[in-house]
C-alpha positions, 0 to 999 in steps of 0.5 A: 520977073520970076521965071520957071522952066521945066523939061520933061521926057515923054513917050507919046507920039506927037499927036497924042502929046499935043492933044494932051497939052491941048486938053490941059490948056483948055481946062486951065483956061476955063478955070483961070480965065486964061487965053492960049493959042498954038503957033506950030508946036508951041502953045502960048498962054496968058492969064492975069499974073502969068504968061508962057509957052509950052513946046511939044517936041518929039520926045520932050515937052518944055514949059517956060512960065513968067510970073 
C-alpha cells in the first residue's frame, strides 16, 4: 500500500493550528465523503481509497496518508 508522509513547520499557536486543520478536514470530508475524528492532537481520517492521520504539534504538523 503506497504511503505519503509530510512534515511542515508552522508558526501558529496550537489552538489556531488545530482550528485550521479542523476547517480543512470538514471541507474535505464534505467534498470527498470522508469520515474523520480527533484523538487528542491527532486527526484521523478515512475515505474510499485513502486513510491517514494529521498530527498537530507545537510548531509542526505531520500528515501520514495510505492510499
